[in-house]
Steps between C-alpha positions, in 0.01 A plus 500: 500500500168612645521843652310554822387853554578629846188668631562803718174448690598145603728429793835327459362154588218534248745593226747223584215249526372599154850448361518157667171382348590643157830309512313183599285514184792474257479173312262341750164337448201710616427274800854549630424837656207369699701193604786726613261730685337205679840356594612834644174533694562148634844608621339797678233276657767254617701782656191615689392152611834329563770763547334751735465740208867486393520491121834385357584475131817430303674805353824609339689816586690747293864573571408820683329294770152601390223291349524493122214624283343157446505432873338838567231416247436161663496644853256769390277242332486309829430825686213589264349150516520508879316831496224348284476221759463748787861505626789742507845359428756685707856587399695215346842412635761291322647184652827436318545150641207357309440781247149580617314818574262494796228728628205484737139491379256695717121492466351830382245623749157569346 
């Protein structure tokens, strides 16, 4: 298993996002990462254009009622991509009826 070093100078989202992308590379063709990145950016753009900034993605939950590690990694990857696109993704809340996590994207002021 690839070990991902946790960097003390990175914030939690940066570390989780790095773990997400490292996990995505396992056994995948090189183009997969860029395809995945573009798909996630498309989801963010759709949320901005069609959902009044509400981003919703499918997740699982651990038994303790908290997002599991893979969900945290995915949520952080979305948060970091949104930041690259000029948006802040607010706190994510879980909707148990449809197993999604939702948060609001807000434009970063220049």
